Residue frames relative to the residue before (quaternion, step in Angstrom):
aa qw qx qy qz dx dy dz
M 1.0000 0.0000 0.0000 0.0000 0.00 0.00 0.00
V 0.6304 0.5288 -0.3351 0.4589 3.57 1.05 -0.75
N 0.6801 0.5028 -0.2975 0.4428 3.54 0.95 -0.84
E 0.6639 0.4897 -0.2935 0.4830 3.54 1.20 -0.64
Q 0.7844 0.1934 -0.0973 0.5812 3.64 1.05 -0.70
R 0.0537 -0.8440 0.5331 -0.0232 3.56 0.27 1.34
I 0.7776 0.2833 -0.1436 0.5427 3.61 1.05 -0.54
I 0.1375 -0.7624 0.6286 0.0690 3.58 -0.98 0.91
E 0.2559 -0.7804 0.5526 0.1417 3.58 -0.49 1.17
T 0.2369 -0.7658 0.5856 0.1201 3.56 -1.16 0.71
D 0.2878 -0.7258 0.5992 0.1770 3.54 -1.30 0.36
I 0.1180 0.8105 -0.5495 0.1653 3.55 0.51 1.29
E 0.4258 -0.7302 0.4702 0.2539 3.61 -0.60 1.13
N 0.7484 0.3234 -0.1819 0.5497 3.60 0.87 -0.97
R 0.0091 0.8363 -0.5467 0.0402 3.58 -0.18 1.24
G 0.7058 -0.4634 0.2799 0.4569 3.59 1.04 0.52
K 0.7215 -0.4628 0.2980 0.4200 3.51 -1.32 0.08
N 0.7259 0.4138 -0.2502 0.4892 3.58 1.13 -0.52
N 0.3707 -0.7560 0.4609 0.2806 3.53 1.34 0.07
E 0.2881 0.7783 -0.4999 0.2476 3.54 0.97 0.94
A 0.5806 -0.6090 0.4173 0.3434 3.54 -1.10 0.68
V 0.2016 -0.7550 0.6135 0.1137 3.52 -1.28 0.61
W 0.1068 0.7928 -0.5934 0.0892 3.57 -0.85 0.94
V 0.3677 -0.7079 0.5635 0.2149 3.53 -1.33 0.29
E 0.2164 -0.7659 0.5946 0.1141 3.53 -0.89 0.99
L 0.3221 -0.7480 0.5530 0.1759 3.57 -0.93 0.98
G 0.2674 -0.7823 0.5509 0.1144 3.50 -0.95 0.93
E 0.7949 -0.2805 0.2206 0.4908 3.55 -1.08 -0.73
I 0.2219 -0.7580 0.5995 0.1296 3.56 -1.06 0.77
T 0.0347 -0.8119 0.5815 -0.0376 3.55 -0.90 1.01
V 0.2659 -0.7291 0.6067 0.1724 3.55 -1.25 0.50
K 0.2695 -0.7901 0.5331 0.1375 3.57 -0.60 1.11
K 0.6333 -0.4773 0.4135 0.4474 3.56 -1.28 -0.28
P 0.6432 -0.5335 0.3668 0.4088 3.65 -1.13 0.46
L 0.0514 -0.7831 0.6193 -0.0232 3.53 -0.92 1.00
V 0.2169 -0.7249 0.6334 0.1622 3.53 -1.39 0.35
R 0.2360 -0.7598 0.5927 0.1251 3.56 -0.92 0.90
E 0.2939 -0.7717 0.5424 0.1545 3.58 -0.69 1.09
A 0.7076 -0.4727 0.3259 0.4118 3.54 -1.32 0.20
D 0.6914 0.4611 -0.2862 0.4769 3.64 1.10 -0.56
G 0.6202 -0.5843 0.3218 0.4128 3.58 1.32 0.17
S 0.5342 0.6300 -0.4117 0.3850 3.57 1.22 -0.15
Q 0.2225 -0.7696 0.5857 0.1228 3.55 -1.23 0.52
S 0.0030 0.7824 -0.6223 0.0259 3.51 -1.20 0.69
E 0.6361 -0.5267 0.3838 0.4131 3.55 -1.24 0.33
L 0.2515 -0.7593 0.5893 0.1140 3.52 -1.09 0.87
Y 0.1238 -0.7853 0.6032 0.0637 3.57 -0.91 0.99
P 0.6826 -0.5293 0.3060 0.4003 3.58 -1.12 0.60
C 0.6322 0.5464 -0.3446 0.4279 3.59 0.92 -0.86
E 0.6699 0.4849 -0.3000 0.4755 3.58 0.92 -0.90
A 0.6318 0.5307 -0.3450 0.4474 3.59 0.97 -0.72
R 0.6385 0.5078 -0.3346 0.4716 3.61 1.01 -0.74
L 0.7125 0.4848 -0.2713 0.4287 3.59 0.79 -1.00
R 0.7732 0.3504 -0.1724 0.4996 3.57 1.03 -0.76
N 0.4404 -0.7289 0.4254 0.3062 3.57 1.34 0.29
L 0.3727 0.7178 -0.4860 0.3312 3.54 0.96 0.98
T 0.4463 -0.6400 0.5434 0.3097 3.53 -1.32 0.30
Y 0.3586 -0.7245 0.5523 0.2037 3.55 -0.80 1.06
A 0.2604 0.7749 -0.5148 0.2582 3.55 0.06 1.33
A 0.3237 -0.7321 0.5765 0.1643 3.50 -1.32 0.52
P 0.4863 -0.6731 0.4618 0.3116 3.62 -0.99 0.70
I 0.2769 -0.7192 0.6142 0.1697 3.54 -1.15 0.76
Q 0.1002 -0.8170 0.5678 0.0081 3.54 -0.67 1.13
L 0.0863 -0.7997 0.5942 0.0047 3.53 -1.03 0.87
G 0.3604 -0.7233 0.5480 0.2158 3.55 -0.99 0.87
L 0.0918 -0.7968 0.5972 -0.0059 3.60 -1.00 1.01
T 0.0784 -0.7823 0.6177 0.0162 3.53 -1.02 0.87
L 0.2456 -0.7693 0.5740 0.1352 3.58 -0.73 1.07
V 0.0828 -0.8051 0.5874 -0.0015 3.56 -0.77 1.11
H 0.0421 -0.7778 0.6270 -0.0114 3.54 -0.90 1.07
G 0.7967 -0.1298 0.0310 0.5895 3.52 -0.06 1.32
E 0.7821 -0.2279 0.2064 0.5421 3.56 -0.57 -1.21
D 0.5712 0.5864 -0.3751 0.4349 3.59 1.31 -0.08
R 0.0754 -0.7908 0.6074 0.0008 3.55 -0.68 1.19
Q 0.3086 -0.7513 0.5547 0.1804 3.54 -0.80 1.02
E 0.6310 -0.5281 0.3906 0.4128 3.55 -1.24 0.25
A 0.5122 -0.6644 0.4561 0.2970 3.52 -0.99 0.90
I 0.1517 -0.7586 0.6290 0.0768 3.52 -1.14 0.75
V 0.2938 -0.7297 0.5939 0.1691 3.54 -1.26 0.56
T 0.0028 0.8143 -0.5783 0.0486 3.54 -0.72 1.06
T 0.4718 -0.6522 0.5178 0.2898 3.58 -1.21 0.53
I 0.1569 -0.8282 0.5358 0.0484 3.57 -0.67 1.12
G 0.8119 -0.0934 0.0701 0.5720 3.60 1.23 -0.11
Q 0.4123 -0.6692 0.5623 0.2569 3.52 -1.41 -0.05
L 0.1730 -0.7901 0.5836 0.0722 3.55 -0.96 0.92
P 0.4009 -0.7078 0.5144 0.2714 3.66 -0.58 0.99
V 0.2431 -0.7852 0.5615 0.0949 3.57 -0.88 0.98
M 0.4307 -0.6959 0.5250 0.2337 3.54 -0.97 0.96
I 0.4808 -0.6669 0.4871 0.2944 3.58 -0.89 0.93
G 0.8066 0.2456 -0.2142 0.4932 3.52 -0.82 1.09
S 0.5207 0.6292 -0.4234 0.3921 3.61 1.27 -0.07
T 0.6962 -0.4794 0.3297 0.4204 3.57 -1.30 0.17
S 0.6748 0.4740 -0.2916 0.4847 3.60 1.25 -0.44
C 0.5132 0.6304 -0.4143 0.4093 3.59 1.30 -0.04
N 0.5308 -0.6352 0.4730 0.3019 3.55 -1.17 0.77
L 0.6427 0.5114 -0.3328 0.4634 3.63 1.19 -0.30
Y 0.4658 0.7023 -0.4396 0.3109 3.60 1.18 -0.24
G 0.8095 0.2502 -0.2069 0.4893 3.56 -0.85 0.98
M 0.5474 0.6166 -0.4006 0.3996 3.62 1.22 -0.13
D 0.4085 -0.6697 0.5522 0.2825 3.57 -1.20 0.56
D 0.7455 -0.4248 0.2653 0.4398 3.57 -1.28 0.18
A 0.6475 0.5285 -0.3185 0.4471 3.61 0.96 -0.85
Q 0.6717 0.4866 -0.3011 0.4704 3.59 0.91 -0.82
R 0.6443 0.5192 -0.3272 0.4563 3.58 1.02 -0.71
V 0.6321 0.5214 -0.3186 0.4767 3.54 1.08 -0.78
S 0.6492 0.5347 -0.3246 0.4328 3.61 1.00 -0.82
H 0.7016 0.4191 -0.2572 0.5157 3.56 1.26 -0.45
G 0.6412 -0.5884 0.3039 0.3878 3.54 1.22 0.47
E 0.5626 0.6081 -0.3903 0.4017 3.59 1.21 0.30
D 0.4991 -0.6067 0.5261 0.3255 3.53 -1.31 0.44
A 0.4932 -0.6911 0.4495 0.2778 3.53 -0.81 1.06
F 0.7159 0.4342 -0.2309 0.4956 3.59 1.17 -0.61
D 0.4052 0.7028 -0.4885 0.3213 3.63 1.25 0.16
P 0.3160 -0.7815 0.5010 0.1960 3.65 -0.53 1.08
G 0.4000 -0.7154 0.4879 0.3003 3.61 1.15 -0.35
G 0.4814 0.6875 -0.4635 0.2841 3.59 -1.13 -0.54
Y 0.6950 0.4077 -0.2871 0.5180 3.64 1.19 0.29
F 0.4263 -0.6894 0.5318 0.2454 3.55 -1.31 0.15
I 0.2478 -0.7258 0.6123 0.1921 3.56 -1.31 0.28
V 0.0017 0.7980 -0.5981 0.0739 3.52 -0.60 1.23
N 0.8318 -0.0914 -0.0073 0.5474 3.58 -0.59 1.22
G 0.7416 -0.4236 0.2153 0.4735 3.54 1.02 0.86
T 0.6828 0.4753 -0.2774 0.4806 3.59 1.20 -0.23
E 0.4236 -0.7116 0.5028 0.2478 3.53 -0.86 0.97
R 0.0637 -0.7976 0.5992 -0.0280 3.56 -0.87 1.10
V 0.1153 -0.7790 0.6128 0.0666 3.54 -1.12 0.74
L 0.4398 -0.6952 0.5066 0.2582 3.52 -1.06 0.79
M 0.1002 -0.7833 0.6125 0.0344 3.55 -0.96 0.91
T 0.4087 -0.7169 0.5037 0.2556 3.55 -0.88 0.87
L 0.0855 -0.7743 0.6266 0.0205 3.55 -1.06 0.82
E 0.1718 -0.7983 0.5741 0.0609 3.55 -0.66 1.12
D 0.0713 0.7869 -0.6052 0.0971 3.52 -0.80 1.07
L 0.4388 -0.6991 0.4967 0.2685 3.57 -0.98 0.77
A 0.5172 -0.6571 0.4584 0.3009 3.54 -0.99 0.88
S 0.4457 -0.6969 0.5030 0.2503 3.53 -1.07 0.81
N 0.8600 0.1594 -0.1340 0.4659 3.55 -1.24 0.65
K 0.5737 0.5264 -0.3974 0.4856 3.54 1.12 0.78
I 0.3578 -0.7389 0.5274 0.2186 3.57 -0.74 1.00
M 0.0631 -0.7795 0.6233 0.0028 3.58 -0.89 1.05
T 0.1977 -0.7762 0.5936 0.0784 3.53 -1.05 0.90
E 0.1107 0.7781 -0.6124 0.0849 3.58 -1.00 0.73
F 0.2404 -0.7318 0.5945 0.2308 3.56 -1.31 -0.12
T 0.1466 -0.7854 0.5997 0.0457 3.50 -1.19 0.67
E 0.4105 -0.6927 0.5272 0.2716 3.56 -1.19 0.41
R 0.0752 0.7776 -0.6193 0.0781 3.53 -0.94 0.98
Y 0.8304 -0.0852 -0.0199 0.5503 3.51 -0.59 1.23
S 0.6663 -0.5304 0.2606 0.4547 3.54 1.05 1.08
E 0.6224 0.5043 -0.3635 0.4755 3.56 1.14 0.44
R 0.4196 -0.7073 0.5114 0.2493 3.57 -0.98 0.83
I 0.0957 -0.7962 0.5974 0.0085 3.56 -0.77 1.12
Y 0.2889 -0.7661 0.5560 0.1428 3.55 -0.79 1.11
V 0.0686 -0.8211 0.5663 -0.0209 3.58 -0.81 0.97
A 0.0623 -0.7386 0.6701 0.0396 3.56 -1.11 0.83
K 0.0679 0.8160 -0.5671 0.0890 3.58 -0.70 1.04
V 0.0703 -0.7732 0.6297 0.0276 3.55 -1.24 0.51
F 0.2965 -0.7043 0.6175 0.1864 3.56 -1.06 0.87
S 0.1440 -0.8128 0.5625 0.0472 3.51 -0.12 1.33
Q 0.0039 0.8284 -0.5568 0.0611 3.59 -0.56 1.14
F 0.1454 0.7620 -0.6227 0.1026 3.57 -0.99 0.87
R 0.8632 -0.0474 0.0006 0.5026 3.55 -0.85 1.11
G 0.7664 -0.3956 0.1811 0.4727 3.54 0.84 1.01
Y 0.6418 0.4870 -0.3421 0.4837 3.62 1.19 -0.27
R 0.0810 -0.8069 0.5851 -0.0106 3.57 -0.85 1.02
A 0.0363 -0.8051 0.5905 -0.0422 3.55 -0.73 1.12
L 0.2929 -0.7439 0.5789 0.1604 3.58 -0.94 0.92
V 0.0710 -0.7834 0.6175 -0.0056 3.54 -0.68 1.17
V 0.0394 -0.8272 0.5593 -0.0384 3.58 -0.64 1.12
V 0.1054 -0.7507 0.6507 0.0427 3.53 -1.05 0.90
E 0.0715 -0.8146 0.5756 0.0027 3.58 -0.68 1.12
R 0.2015 -0.7260 0.6418 0.1428 3.50 -1.15 0.70
N 0.2203 -0.8312 0.4998 0.1040 3.55 -0.21 1.31
K 0.7535 -0.4060 0.2691 0.4415 3.55 -1.35 0.00
K 0.6744 0.4601 -0.3047 0.4906 3.65 1.20 -0.38
N 0.5118 -0.6764 0.3925 0.3558 3.56 1.31 0.25
L 0.4705 0.6506 -0.4463 0.3952 3.56 1.23 0.57
L 0.3352 -0.7375 0.5551 0.1884 3.57 -1.00 0.87
E 0.0354 -0.7877 0.6147 -0.0220 3.55 -0.87 1.04
V 0.2206 -0.7831 0.5764 0.0759 3.57 -1.03 0.90
S 0.0014 0.7802 -0.6255 -0.0074 3.51 -1.09 0.77
F 0.1280 0.7702 -0.6181 0.0913 3.60 -1.04 0.72
P 0.7367 -0.4493 0.2615 0.4325 3.62 -1.19 0.39
S 0.7908 0.2821 -0.2561 0.4790 3.58 -1.19 0.74
V 0.6809 0.4254 -0.3005 0.5149 3.64 1.18 0.00
A 0.2962 -0.7561 0.5625 0.1555 3.55 -0.68 1.13
G 0.8097 0.1778 -0.1413 0.5412 3.60 -0.71 0.99
H 0.6172 -0.5342 0.4347 0.3804 3.55 -1.18 -0.68
L 0.2776 -0.7134 0.6159 0.1859 3.50 -1.34 0.46
K 0.4855 -0.6350 0.4997 0.3336 3.59 -1.03 0.68
F 0.5531 -0.6688 0.3984 0.2967 3.51 -0.83 1.08
V 0.6830 0.4889 -0.2956 0.4551 3.59 0.81 -0.98
D 0.6738 0.4916 -0.3116 0.4551 3.59 0.91 -0.80
L 0.6039 0.5402 -0.3459 0.4731 3.57 1.16 -0.64
M 0.6611 0.5164 -0.3030 0.4522 3.55 0.97 -0.87
R 0.5860 0.5446 -0.3635 0.4774 3.56 1.19 -0.57
A 0.6626 0.5132 -0.3049 0.4524 3.57 0.94 -0.87
L 0.6853 0.4731 -0.2862 0.4740 3.57 1.15 -0.58
G 0.7294 -0.4929 0.2456 0.4058 3.56 1.17 0.28
M 0.5443 0.6076 -0.4185 0.3992 3.62 1.20 0.07
T 0.2806 -0.8363 0.4603 0.1000 3.54 -0.49 1.27
N 0.8143 0.1732 -0.1013 0.5446 3.60 1.07 -0.45
D 0.7004 -0.4938 0.3321 0.3941 3.54 -1.31 0.39
Q 0.6323 0.5560 -0.3439 0.4156 3.59 0.97 -0.78
E 0.6463 0.5143 -0.3291 0.4577 3.59 0.98 -0.75
V 0.6445 0.5196 -0.3249 0.4573 3.57 1.00 -0.80
V 0.6571 0.5147 -0.3013 0.4610 3.58 0.92 -0.92
N 0.6856 0.4934 -0.2870 0.4518 3.57 0.81 -0.94
A 0.6231 0.5432 -0.3436 0.4456 3.57 1.12 -0.59
V 0.6770 0.4623 -0.2807 0.4992 3.57 1.20 -0.48
S 0.6807 -0.4044 0.3203 0.5201 3.56 0.49 -1.23
T 0.3437 -0.7153 0.5680 0.2182 3.56 -1.21 0.53
D 0.3834 0.7175 -0.4983 0.2999 3.61 1.20 0.19
E 0.5349 -0.6680 0.4117 0.3133 3.57 -0.88 0.97
D 0.6434 0.5191 -0.3456 0.4439 3.64 0.95 -0.67
I 0.6802 0.4732 -0.2886 0.4797 3.55 1.04 -0.71
L 0.5867 0.5812 -0.3686 0.4267 3.56 1.08 -0.64
T 0.5976 0.5731 -0.3737 0.4181 3.62 1.06 -0.66
F 0.7603 0.3509 -0.2510 0.4855 3.62 0.63 -0.88
M 0.5390 0.5843 -0.4237 0.4341 3.64 1.20 -0.27
M 0.5970 0.5565 -0.3649 0.4480 3.61 1.07 -0.60
Q 0.6237 0.5183 -0.3411 0.4754 3.58 1.07 -0.66
N 0.6580 0.5110 -0.3161 0.4538 3.57 0.97 -0.77
L 0.6404 0.5115 -0.3214 0.4743 3.57 1.06 -0.75
E 0.6507 0.5096 -0.3254 0.4594 3.61 1.02 -0.69
E 0.6912 0.4693 -0.2780 0.4740 3.61 1.08 -0.67
S 0.4830 0.6916 -0.4354 0.3145 3.58 1.25 -0.22
E 0.3242 -0.7453 0.5516 0.1875 3.58 -1.10 0.74
C 0.7384 0.3866 -0.2131 0.5098 3.65 1.19 -0.26
D 0.1450 -0.7945 0.5836 0.0843 3.53 -1.21 0.59
S 0.7368 0.2910 -0.2071 0.5741 3.57 1.30 0.30
V 0.6552 -0.4970 0.3925 0.4119 3.54 -1.31 0.24
E 0.6422 0.5189 -0.3292 0.4582 3.60 0.92 -0.83
G 0.6600 0.5027 -0.3136 0.4619 3.57 1.00 -0.83
G 0.6458 0.5196 -0.3235 0.4563 3.59 1.05 -0.72
V 0.6379 0.5207 -0.3245 0.4655 3.58 1.00 -0.85
M 0.6903 0.4627 -0.2886 0.4755 3.59 0.91 -0.86
Y 0.5726 0.5702 -0.3815 0.4489 3.61 1.13 -0.59
V 0.6782 0.4643 -0.2896 0.4906 3.60 0.89 -0.89
G 0.6421 0.5475 -0.3174 0.4327 3.58 0.98 -0.86
K 0.6550 0.5103 -0.3052 0.4664 3.58 1.02 -0.81
K 0.6320 0.5174 -0.3253 0.4766 3.57 1.13 -0.64
L 0.7139 0.4480 -0.2533 0.4749 3.58 1.01 -0.82
A 0.8275 0.0903 -0.0018 0.5542 3.58 0.89 -0.82
P 0.0515 -0.8346 0.5482 0.0150 3.61 0.45 1.14
N 0.8274 0.2216 -0.1786 0.4841 3.56 -1.16 0.61
Q 0.5308 0.5831 -0.4247 0.4448 3.59 1.20 0.57
T 0.6584 -0.4955 0.3796 0.4206 3.58 -1.27 0.22
R 0.6143 -0.5726 0.3900 0.3777 3.57 -1.14 0.55
D 0.6257 0.5455 -0.3413 0.4410 3.56 1.01 -0.79
Y 0.6737 0.4792 -0.2931 0.4802 3.61 0.96 -0.88
Q 0.6287 0.5317 -0.3373 0.4562 3.58 0.99 -0.75
R 0.6478 0.5205 -0.3168 0.4572 3.58 0.96 -0.85
K 0.6861 0.4793 -0.2902 0.4640 3.57 0.83 -0.99
R 0.6523 0.5126 -0.3202 0.4575 3.58 1.00 -0.81
S 0.6274 0.5404 -0.3245 0.4571 3.54 1.04 -0.82
E 0.6940 0.4634 -0.2957 0.4649 3.60 0.77 -0.95
F 0.6367 0.5337 -0.3391 0.4414 3.60 0.97 -0.73
V 0.6825 0.4801 -0.2906 0.4682 3.59 0.86 -0.94
L 0.6585 0.5140 -0.3171 0.4491 3.59 0.87 -0.83
D 0.6748 0.5014 -0.2870 0.4593 3.53 1.03 -0.83
N 0.8010 0.3613 -0.1336 0.4583 3.60 0.89 -0.95
Y 0.7961 0.3207 -0.1552 0.4891 3.64 1.03 -0.62
L 0.6554 0.4626 -0.3196 0.5043 3.60 1.17 -0.28
L 0.8200 -0.1717 0.0616 0.5426 3.58 -0.42 1.27
P 0.0350 -0.8549 0.5173 0.0212 3.67 0.58 1.08
H 0.5904 0.5872 -0.3801 0.4027 3.61 1.13 -0.47
L 0.6608 0.4661 -0.3119 0.4989 3.59 1.32 -0.22
N 0.4260 0.7538 -0.4417 0.2349 3.56 1.24 -0.14
Y 0.7830 0.3240 -0.1538 0.5082 3.57 1.04 -0.77
S 0.2900 0.7556 -0.5366 0.2388 3.63 1.11 0.57
M 0.7586 0.2516 -0.1469 0.5828 3.56 1.05 -0.77
P 0.4158 -0.7198 0.4910 0.2607 3.63 -0.53 1.07
A 0.5287 -0.6719 0.4209 0.3031 3.54 -0.92 0.95
T 0.7054 0.4819 -0.2661 0.4464 3.57 1.08 -0.76
L 0.5678 0.6051 -0.3846 0.4045 3.60 1.29 -0.24
K 0.0503 -0.8110 0.5829 -0.0026 3.57 -0.72 1.06
E 0.6452 -0.5226 0.3789 0.4087 3.54 -1.27 0.40
G 0.7227 0.3492 -0.3206 0.5030 3.50 -0.91 1.06
D 0.5854 0.5734 -0.3857 0.4240 3.64 1.15 -0.35
E 0.5984 -0.5594 0.4268 0.3831 3.55 -1.20 0.48
G 0.7910 0.2727 -0.2090 0.5063 3.62 -0.84 0.96
Y 0.4458 0.7147 -0.4510 0.2953 3.61 1.25 -0.06
Q 0.6768 0.5047 -0.3054 0.4404 3.59 0.86 -0.93
E 0.6545 0.5186 -0.3080 0.4558 3.55 1.03 -0.89
A 0.6829 0.4786 -0.2929 0.4678 3.59 0.94 -0.85
D 0.6260 0.5510 -0.3295 0.4427 3.50 1.13 -0.75
S 0.6943 0.4548 -0.2816 0.4814 3.58 0.91 -0.86
R 0.6545 0.5251 -0.3241 0.4369 3.59 1.03 -0.69
S 0.7060 0.4581 -0.2705 0.4675 3.58 0.99 -0.83
G 0.2865 -0.7793 0.5142 0.2152 3.62 1.01 -0.62
L 0.4363 0.7103 -0.4514 0.3183 3.57 1.21 0.43
Q 0.2217 -0.7657 0.5909 0.1244 3.56 -1.23 0.49
R 0.3438 -0.7330 0.5451 0.2176 3.57 -1.04 0.71
P 0.4075 -0.7101 0.5120 0.2599 3.60 -0.70 1.00
T 0.5209 -0.6602 0.4507 0.2994 3.53 -1.15 0.62
S 0.8071 0.3109 -0.1578 0.4765 3.61 1.04 -0.49
S 0.7408 0.3000 -0.2230 0.5582 3.58 1.22 0.18
E 0.4758 -0.6858 0.4755 0.2780 3.60 -1.10 0.61
G 0.6950 0.4720 -0.3470 0.4169 3.57 -1.28 0.37
W 0.4939 -0.6476 0.5018 0.2913 3.51 -1.23 0.58
Q 0.1623 -0.7831 0.5965 0.0685 3.52 -1.03 0.89
K 0.3950 -0.7457 0.5013 0.1912 3.56 -1.19 0.50
P 0.2691 -0.7653 0.5581 0.1742 3.63 -0.60 1.02
V 0.3495 -0.7218 0.5606 0.2062 3.56 -1.07 0.72
L 0.1369 -0.7890 0.5964 0.0555 3.58 -0.62 1.14
I 0.1457 0.8050 -0.5522 0.1608 3.60 -0.33 1.20
S 0.0279 -0.7890 0.6136 0.0133 3.52 -1.11 0.66
C 0.1222 -0.8106 0.5715 0.0369 3.59 -0.54 1.13
């Protein structure tokens, strides 16, 4: 960060008789050995054993050189402490580094202590790796299932604390299937795209890819589709969500689930109060990439996926 931002500009009203600019130039940054500051202001070397006994943090001061510049006048550089950096036991910045077993014992340490941990407020702490998938980023992978390679595209869609996993799979028959919260099992990709407002096969294909290799298996998906209209797609999803219910309930349930559980981070791309003809409508429409179904109200979200 210091190398990227070498100059800090200031906004000082009184800039001298020549009204010249004033700024601060950052110099070299260094990390010292762990120190402890006593109540009287004195400093001394800090060792891990003392940090444990006195409930201290085993840390080293971070020092940075600063130079005040006023026009062509440069003041003498000063070095100041800008923070404390916890030091790993046994690292090159540790006061125990380079000591033999006898010296380590004389400072209250176990000769067989491997180190590799930190001391914070007198408590030993160790760093543990945690792997988590990034939100709102499409990731593609393949997995083995029944000795068959299955291609998968998934995204953890997150908005305001709610996180939904949306998965698109390309199975061994080259058929695309979609799964997301509140839907039991899988939905056919093409039929889901119908429910999202795509009225013809060309729109569905273009939403995936125009690559010739992908067009081949997309033809298979179009042939397996059960719907040929937006209304049919909405009812297809509704029957999956609420079987044996009235058509009106299935339609409302379908629209509710698609709006709230399918890629929720796209839910607010188009403001709810913005209507056609309002100022900024065309810009928001093109930015969001949303389409209005011909037979149901509300904005829906198309899924753009390429496996």
